[in-house]
C-alpha positions in Angstrom: 140.2 170.0 80.1 137.5 167.3 79.7 134.4 167.0 81.9 132.4 163.7 82.1 128.8 163.8 83.4 127.1 160.6 84.2 123.4 159.9 84.6 121.0 156.9 84.9 122.0 155.2 88.1 119.5 154.2 90.7 117.8 151.4 92.6 116.3 148.4 90.7 115.1 144.9 91.5 117.0 141.9 90.4 116.1 141.1 86.8 115.5 144.7 86.0 117.2 147.1 83.7 119.0 150.4 83.8 120.7 152.6 81.2 123.7 154.7 82.1 124.8 157.7 80.0 128.0 159.7 80.1 128.6 162.8 78.1 132.0 164.3 77.6 132.5 168.0 77.1 135.5 170.4 76.7 138.1 171.3 74.1 138.2 167.7 72.8 140.1 166.8 69.6 139.2 163.1 69.7 138.1 160.4 72.1 139.7 157.1 71.0 138.1 155.1 73.8 135.2 155.4 76.3 133.7 153.0 78.7 132.7 152.0 82.2 134.4 150.7 85.3 132.7 149.8 88.6 133.7 149.5 92.2 131.8 147.6 94.8 132.4 148.2 98.6 135.7 146.7 99.6 136.5 145.7 96.1 138.9 146.9 93.5 137.7 149.0 90.5 137.1 146.7 87.6 136.5 147.2 83.9 132.9 146.6 82.9 132.9 147.5 79.2 134.8 149.6 76.7 134.2 150.9 73.2 136.5 152.5 70.6 135.7 155.4 68.3 135.3 152.8 65.6 132.8 150.7 67.6 135.0 147.9 68.8 133.8 146.7 72.2 135.0 144.6 75.1 133.2 143.3 78.1 134.0 141.8 81.5 133.0 138.1 81.4 130.6 138.7 84.3 128.4 141.0 82.1 128.6 139.5 78.7 125.2 138.8 77.2 123.5 141.2 79.8 125.2 144.6 79.2 125.6 146.5 76.0 127.9 149.4 75.5 127.3 151.9 72.7 128.4 155.4 71.8 127.3 158.5 69.9 130.5 160.0 68.5 128.7 163.2 67.4 127.6 163.8 71.0 130.7 162.4 72.7 128.4 160.2 74.7 128.7 156.6 75.8 125.9 154.5 77.0 125.6 151.3 79.0 122.4 149.3 78.7 122.2 146.9 81.7 119.7 144.1 81.5 119.0 141.1 83.8 120.7 142.9 86.6 121.9 140.9 89.6 122.6 142.0 93.2 126.3 141.4 92.5 126.1 144.2 89.9 125.7 146.7 92.8 128.5 149.2 92.7 129.5 152.7 91.8 129.9 152.9 88.1 132.5 155.3 86.7 132.6 156.5 83.1 136.1 157.0 81.6 137.3 158.6 78.4 140.7 158.3 76.8 140.6 161.7 75.1 143.0 164.0 73.2 142.9 167.7 74.1 146.6 168.5 73.5 147.7 165.0 74.3 146.1 161.7 75.1 145.1 161.2 78.7 142.5 159.4 80.8 139.6 161.2 82.3 137.0 160.0 84.9 133.4 160.8 85.7 132.3 161.4 89.2 130.5 158.0 89.5 126.9 156.9 89.7 125.5 154.4 92.2 123.7 151.3 90.9 121.9 149.2 93.5 120.2 145.9 92.6 118.0 144.5 95.3 117.2 140.8 95.6 
């Protein structure tokens, strides 16, 4: 089993920055992919950013140029640096990991609230 623990959410004014962290633990063989989704009230969950174990990244168009995803493979941790935050970035942010324990499956964190005030 894999546990994902997120931290770093909170309340920030528009134009501010936050850094989210997500650490994976458990009997992990490998983690080919990690990243972040978000879900705003009344909205579907959407991909924010993802990163492979090799460092390849992808971003939602709405966050390109403002958010940066990175990971520390030695610590099984993924980060999301969020700059120039906008009120429309307000959502619950969920960490995910595509991890191999005995087989590849998708794991989710519990979610962390990010609120951007105007």
